[in-house]
C-alpha positions in Angstrom: 2.8 46.5 41.2 1.8 49.8 42.6 1.5 53.2 40.9 4.8 54.3 42.4 6.4 51.2 40.8 5.0 52.2 37.4 6.4 55.7 37.7 9.9 54.3 38.0 9.7 52.4 34.7 11.2 53.7 31.5 9.0 54.4 28.5 10.3 51.2 26.8 9.3 49.2 29.8 5.9 50.8 29.9 5.4 50.0 26.2 6.4 46.4 26.8 3.9 46.0 29.6 1.2 47.8 27.7 1.7 45.5 24.7 1.4 42.4 26.9 -1.7 43.7 28.7 -3.3 44.3 25.3 -2.4 40.8 24.1 -3.9 39.3 27.3 -7.1 41.2 26.9 -7.4 40.3 23.2 -6.7 36.6 23.9 -9.3 36.5 26.6 -12.1 37.7 24.4 -14.1 34.8 23.1 -17.0 34.6 20.6 -19.6 34.9 23.3 -17.9 37.9 25.0 -17.1 40.1 22.1 -18.8 42.5 19.7 -16.2 42.1 16.9 -17.3 45.2 14.9 -16.8 47.5 18.0 -13.8 45.6 19.5 -11.6 45.7 16.4 -11.7 49.0 14.6 -13.6 50.9 12.0 -13.8 49.2 8.6 -11.3 50.2 5.9 -13.9 50.6 3.2 -17.5 49.9 2.2 -18.0 46.2 1.7 -20.5 46.9 -1.0 -18.6 49.3 -3.3 -15.2 49.7 -1.8 -15.6 53.4 -1.2 -13.7 55.2 1.5 -16.5 57.7 2.0 -18.6 56.4 4.8 -19.7 57.6 8.3 -20.8 56.0 11.5 -24.6 55.9 11.6 -25.8 54.7 15.0 -26.1 51.2 16.3 -28.1 48.1 15.5 -28.5 45.4 18.2 -25.4 46.8 19.9 -23.2 46.8 16.8 -21.9 50.0 15.1 -23.7 50.8 11.9 -22.1 52.7 9.0 -23.5 54.5 6.0 -21.7 54.7 2.6 -22.1 58.1 1.0 -21.3 56.7 -2.4 -23.6 53.7 -2.8 -26.1 54.8 -0.1 -26.0 51.4 1.7 -25.7 50.6 5.3 -23.3 48.1 6.8 
């Protein structure tokens, strides 16, 4: 499929293809090829206190670190 072919597709068709590409990429990732914390998404809350008040705070061994503003812990 070329770029010209993609330009002819409807938005619904493009969404369909995008969803399938995302699924293929997600299924291909294995334990030894992923960094789960960075691959998935930001955490919903602090695992220590449940607070929603946290910030990204650098990296540790390639993994995203976070700092909770309420309990002052890193995760």
